[in-house]
N, C-alpha and C positions, 0 to 999 in steps of 0.2 A: 337687099339683104343688109344689115345693120351692120354699120361700121363701128369698130372699137378703136379705142387709141388711149393717148397719154397726154396729158398736159403737166408743164414743169414750169416753175417759177422761184427764183432766188428771194427768199424771206426771212425774215428775222432781222433786227437791228444789230449793226455790228458791234461787238463787244469786246473787253478787254479779254485775250485767251488765257490771262494768268486766274488762279484762284478755281474754286471747286467745280468740277465738271458736270454737275447736276445728277451724279449717282450713276448707277449702270445702267444698261440698257434695256433690262427689263422694268426699273422703276420709270424710266422715262417713256416706255410704251404704255405703262398704266396710267400716267397721267396724258399723255397725247389722246389715249382712247376714250378717258373721261372728256375730253374737250370735242374730240371729232366726230364720235359716233353718233351723239345727238344730232349735229348738224346733216351728217348725212342722211340720218332716217327722217328728218325733219323734211327732207329733199325728196323723199320717196324712195332711196335706195337702201341696199345692205351693205354695210362695212364688211367686205369678206376677207380683209388682210389689211395689217399696220405693221410695218417693220421700221427701224432705226438703224443707221451703221454710220461708218466714219468714212470720209473720204478728203483726204487731206487734212486742212484745218476746219474742215467744217462737217456736219452731220447731214445725213440725207434722209427726209423723212417720207417714205412710200405708202401711199394709200390706196387700196384696191377696193373699187365699188361696182356694185352690177345689180340687175333688177331683171325682173320678167320682161323678155322681150328684147333687152341687150341695151347699153346706153352708148348714144353717139359722140363725138368729140364735144359737138356743143354742150352738151350736158356735163361731159367731164370737164371743160373749162368751166361752167358755172358753180361745179361742187368745189373745184378747186379755189376759185375766189372765196367761196362760202367758207372753206377750210380754213383759208388764209388769215380771212377778217376774224374767225373766231380765236385762233392762235395768239393774233395780236391782242384781241382785247382780253384773252386771258391772262396774257403777260403783263398787259397793263395793270391789273386788278391783282393779279396773285404772284407776279414775279416769272422768271424764268421757266418755261416749260422745257425748252432744251437748251442746255448752255452753249453760248457760241452762236454763230453764224449758222443757218441750214438751208438746206435746198428742199423744197416742198415738190413731190411729184405725186399725181392723182392718175390712176389708168383703170382700166378695164380688165377682167381676167382673159388670158388666151387660152388657147384648147389645151395647153398643157396643165391647165389648174386641174387637181386632183377632185374626183366627184366624192364629198364626204358627207354631205349634208343632203334631207330631201329635197330641197330647193335647187341644188346642184344637180342632180338628175332631171326634175322638172324641166330645166331649162335646157337641157338637153335632148329631149325628147326627138326621135327620129336619127339621132346619130349613132355612128357604130363606135361601141367601147369594150375594153379590155379589162376584166375584173377578176380578183381572186375570190373564189366561192368557198369558205370554211366549211370542211365535212360535206363537199357536195357528193350529192348521188345522181346518176344518170336514170333517167326513167327505168323502174323496175329492177335497180340495183340494189344491194344492200349499201349502208352507209359507207362512205370511205374517206380519204383525208381530202387536204384542200386540194384543187384544181383550177386552171385558169379556164375563164369563160371568155369567149368574143362573140358579142351579140348586138342586136339594135335596141335601143330605148324604144319601146313603143306605148309605155305607160308609166306613170310614175306618180305617188300621191306621198302623204305623210308617213305612211306605214311601210311600204316597200315600191318594188320596181317590177315590171313585166319586161322580159328580154326574149327577143326573137333570135335563137340559137341555130346552130343545124341540127338540134334534136327539137326544134319546133317552140312554141313560144311557151315560156316558164315565169313562176312567179317566186320572187326572192324577197325576203324580210332584209331591211337594211343591215340587222344585226349579223345576218349570214354573208355580209360582202365585206369587202376590203376596199380601199378607195378605188374608184374606176376612172379609167383614162382612155380619153376621147380619141379614137384612131383618125389620123387624115387619110381620106379617100380621095386620092388624086383624080382616079376614074370617075367618081361620082361629081366631082366639081367641073370635071370636061362636060359632062352631060348636061348641067346646069346651064352651061355657055355663058357664065361670068365668073368674075374672081370673087373668090370669099375673102372678103375685108377682112373677117376674123384673124385670119392668119397673119395679117401684117401689122397688127397692134402695137408689136415690138418696135417696129419703124416708123410709125404714125405720131408725130408729136404736133401740139399746138403752142406754141411760144406764146405765152399770154402776154409779156411785157418786155419788148426788146430793150427798153430803156434801162430795165433793170439788171440786164446781163452783167454777169459778174466776170473781169478780166481777171483770172485766177489760174495760174498755170496747172493748177489741180481738178479745174473744173472739167478736164476730159475724162475724169475717172466718173464724173455725177452722173453722165448721160449714157453710161453704160447700160443695156438691158438684155 
């Protein structure tokens, strides 16, 4: 089973904390995405999420990547190094991408990530999901309001998804569905006879460079997941 995880690395050169802080967070995300997304795509992965937040005197840049078949810790570490190098190069040529020091965290999605895109559904074929069906009807019924569906994803493509529910197998266009949520099946895990490492990604971390560890009393906030 594919192991998922997270890599963290203190990065960014120490800078004077005075002066402009680089604009609002939305502008920082835009600048970061322009640098990070091509690097992630060139490595063969999808950039699933990018966020910037404050943690004490520093920013935390969180990058979430994924691919068909999942991404393991070694790949996460490789992406983290490539993204860090790209950010350093961008700052050398174009100035600060994120004002002040920042912490880079690269991770893969956990099961709590909502399924909103066709690739999310495709990568969860075989899993049990809960989703809101808009204006859904049961077989033979007149159109009704929204209702909750719980079913197993048996197939998914660019147009829609097939779910196996108590009513049988049904096909849904993505426009008919809200965000899907993967359901944790503890009984199913016990039947497999091995731990599902995907559920441990929030706790698995690969420290890339212990020598760069920053002795900052605010650091405890950075590693919260």
